[in-house]
C-alpha positions as a Markdown table, in Angstrom:
| # | Residue | x | y | z |
|---|---|---|---|---|
| 1 | Met | 218.3 | -45.3 | 36.6 |
| 2 | Lys | 221.4 | -47.3 | 35.8 |
| 3 | Thr | 220.8 | -50.2 | 33.4 |
| 4 | Leu | 223.8 | -51.4 | 31.5 |
| 5 | Phe | 223.6 | -53.0 | 28.0 |
| 6 | Asp | 225.9 | -55.8 | 29.0 |
| 7 | Asp | 224.5 | -56.5 | 32.5 |
| 8 | Ile | 224.2 | -60.3 | 33.1 |
| 9 | His | 220.8 | -59.7 | 34.7 |
| 10 | Leu | 219.5 | -57.4 | 32.0 |
| 11 | Leu | 216.6 | -59.6 | 30.8 |
| 12 | Ala | 214.9 | -59.6 | 34.2 |
| 13 | Gln | 215.5 | -55.9 | 34.6 |
| 14 | Leu | 214.0 | -55.1 | 31.2 |
| 15 | His | 210.9 | -57.2 | 32.0 |
| 16 | Ser | 210.3 | -55.3 | 35.2 |
| 17 | Leu | 210.6 | -51.7 | 33.7 |
| 18 | Asn | 207.6 | -49.7 | 32.7 |
| 19 | Asp | 207.5 | -47.8 | 29.4 |
| 20 | Ser | 208.8 | -44.5 | 30.8 |
| 21 | Gln | 211.8 | -46.3 | 32.3 |
| 22 | Leu | 212.5 | -48.1 | 29.0 |
| 23 | Asp | 212.5 | -44.6 | 27.3 |
| 24 | Glu | 215.3 | -43.5 | 29.7 |
| 25 | Leu | 217.7 | -46.2 | 28.6 |
| 26 | Asp | 220.7 | -45.3 | 26.4 |
| 27 | Phe | 220.1 | -48.2 | 24.0 |
| 28 | Gly | 217.2 | -49.4 | 21.9 |
| 29 | Val | 214.8 | -51.9 | 23.2 |
| 30 | Ile | 212.3 | -53.9 | 21.1 |
| 31 | Ala | 210.2 | -56.5 | 22.9 |
| 32 | Phe | 208.2 | -59.0 | 20.9 |
| 33 | Asp | 206.0 | -62.0 | 21.6 |
| 34 | Ala | 206.1 | -65.6 | 20.3 |
| 35 | Asp | 204.3 | -64.5 | 17.1 |
| 36 | Ile | 207.1 | -62.0 | 16.5 |
| 37 | Glu | 204.7 | -59.1 | 17.1 |
| 38 | Val | 206.3 | -56.0 | 18.6 |
| 39 | Lys | 204.9 | -55.2 | 22.0 |
| 40 | Arg | 207.3 | -52.6 | 23.3 |
| 41 | Tyr | 209.5 | -50.1 | 21.5 |
| 42 | Asn | 211.5 | -47.5 | 23.4 |
| 43 | Leu | 212.3 | -43.9 | 22.6 |
| 44 | Tyr | 216.0 | -44.6 | 21.8 |
| 45 | Glu | 214.9 | -47.0 | 19.1 |
| 46 | Cys | 212.5 | -44.5 | 17.7 |
| 47 | Gln | 215.3 | -41.9 | 17.4 |
| 48 | Val | 217.7 | -44.3 | 15.7 |
| 49 | Thr | 215.2 | -45.7 | 13.2 |
| 50 | Gly | 212.9 | -42.7 | 12.7 |
| 51 | Leu | 209.9 | -45.0 | 13.3 |
| 52 | Lys | 207.2 | -43.9 | 15.8 |
| 53 | Gln | 206.0 | -46.3 | 18.5 |
| 54 | Glu | 202.4 | -46.0 | 17.2 |
| 55 | Arg | 203.5 | -47.4 | 13.8 |
| 56 | Val | 205.7 | -50.2 | 15.2 |
| 57 | Ile | 203.7 | -51.6 | 18.1 |
| 58 | Gly | 201.6 | -54.5 | 16.8 |
| 59 | Ser | 203.7 | -54.9 | 13.7 |
| 60 | Gln | 205.7 | -58.0 | 12.7 |
| 61 | Leu | 209.3 | -57.3 | 13.8 |
| 62 | Phe | 211.3 | -59.1 | 11.1 |
| 63 | Thr | 209.0 | -58.4 | 8.1 |
| 64 | Asp | 207.5 | -54.9 | 8.8 |
| 65 | Val | 209.9 | -53.2 | 11.2 |
| 66 | Ala | 213.4 | -54.6 | 10.7 |
| 67 | Pro | 213.5 | -56.8 | 7.6 |
| 68 | Cys | 217.3 | -56.2 | 7.5 |
| 69 | Met | 217.4 | -58.5 | 10.6 |
| 70 | Asn | 215.3 | -61.3 | 9.0 |
| 71 | Asn | 218.3 | -63.6 | 8.6 |
| 72 | Phe | 220.3 | -66.4 | 10.2 |
| 73 | Met | 222.3 | -63.9 | 12.4 |
| 74 | Val | 219.3 | -62.4 | 14.2 |
| 75 | Ala | 215.7 | -63.8 | 13.5 |
| 76 | Gln | 216.8 | -67.4 | 13.1 |
| 77 | Lys | 218.6 | -67.3 | 16.5 |
| 78 | Phe | 215.4 | -66.4 | 18.3 |
| 79 | Leu | 213.5 | -69.1 | 16.4 |
| 80 | Asp | 216.1 | -71.8 | 17.1 |
| 81 | Ala | 216.1 | -70.9 | 20.8 |
| 82 | Arg | 212.4 | -71.1 | 21.0 |
| 83 | Glu | 212.2 | -74.4 | 19.2 |
| 84 | Ala | 214.9 | -75.9 | 21.4 |
| 85 | Ala | 213.3 | -74.5 | 24.5 |
| 86 | Arg | 216.5 | -72.8 | 25.6 |
| 87 | Pro | 217.4 | -69.3 | 26.7 |
| 88 | Leu | 219.2 | -66.9 | 24.4 |
| 89 | Asp | 221.7 | -64.3 | 25.4 |
| 90 | Glu | 224.0 | -63.3 | 22.6 |
| 91 | Thr | 225.7 | -60.1 | 21.6 |
| 92 | Ile | 226.8 | -59.5 | 18.0 |
| 93 | Asp | 228.2 | -56.7 | 15.9 |
| 94 | Tyr | 225.8 | -55.7 | 13.1 |
| 95 | Val | 225.2 | -53.1 | 10.5 |
| 96 | Leu | 221.7 | -51.7 | 10.1 |
| 97 | Thr | 220.9 | -50.9 | 6.5 |
| 98 | Trp | 217.1 | -50.5 | 6.2 |
| 99 | Arg | 215.6 | -47.0 | 6.0 |
| 100 | Met | 218.9 | -45.4 | 6.9 |
| 101 | Arg | 222.5 | -45.1 | 6.0 |
| 102 | Pro | 224.6 | -48.2 | 7.1 |
| 103 | Thr | 224.8 | -47.8 | 10.8 |
| 104 | Pro | 227.2 | -50.0 | 12.9 |
| 105 | Val | 225.5 | -51.3 | 16.1 |
| 106 | Lys | 225.8 | -53.9 | 18.7 |
| 107 | Leu | 222.8 | -56.2 | 19.0 |
| 108 | Arg | 221.9 | -58.2 | 22.1 |
| 109 | Leu | 219.5 | -61.0 | 21.6 |
| 110 | Leu | 217.7 | -62.0 | 24.8 |
| 111 | Ser | 215.0 | -64.6 | 25.5 |
| 112 | Ser | 214.0 | -66.9 | 28.3 |
| 113 | Thr | 211.9 | -70.0 | 28.4 |
| 114 | Asn | 209.8 | -68.6 | 31.3 |
| 115 | Leu | 209.1 | -65.1 | 29.9 |
| 116 | Leu | 206.5 | -64.3 | 27.3 |
| 117 | Leu | 208.5 | -61.5 | 25.7 |
| 118 | Gln | 211.8 | -61.7 | 23.9 |
| 119 | Tyr | 214.1 | -58.7 | 23.6 |
| 120 | Leu | 216.2 | -57.3 | 20.8 |
| 121 | Leu | 218.5 | -54.6 | 22.1 |
| 122 | Leu | 220.5 | -52.1 | 19.9 |
| 123 | Lys | 223.4 | -49.9 | 20.8 |
| 124 | Arg | 225.2 | -47.7 | 18.3 |
| 125 | Thr | 228.9 | -48.2 | 18.0 |
| 126 | Thr | 231.6 | -45.9 | 16.6 |
C-alpha cells in the first residue's frame, strides 16, 4: 500500500483505512474526535513514543498522550479550525520532547468539517 505523508488526498485515504492498513504506514497516525479523545493510534506512533495502543486509545490527546503539543502550534490550530467550521491541512516542523529525547519531526494537522475524526500525523526527520 502506497500512502504518502504529503499526498493532497491523504485525509480521505486515512479515513478509509482499517487498523491493519494504518499500521503499515511509514508515519505516525493519531485520530481523535471532537472531545480530543484518541480513537486510532498506529504502530509507527507506538514505536516512536513507546506508548502502547491499549494505553492511548480513549485517552485525551493533548493532556494525557502528547502534552508537549498542547500549545498554539498544534492543539490550538485544531480548536480554531473547529470553531471556525473550516478544514485544516497544515504541515509544520516540530520537536517532540515528552517521554523521549528531543526528536525532530514533521507534523501534519488534518481535519475536515464533514468527518468526525481529526488526524495528527508524525514523520521523523533527520
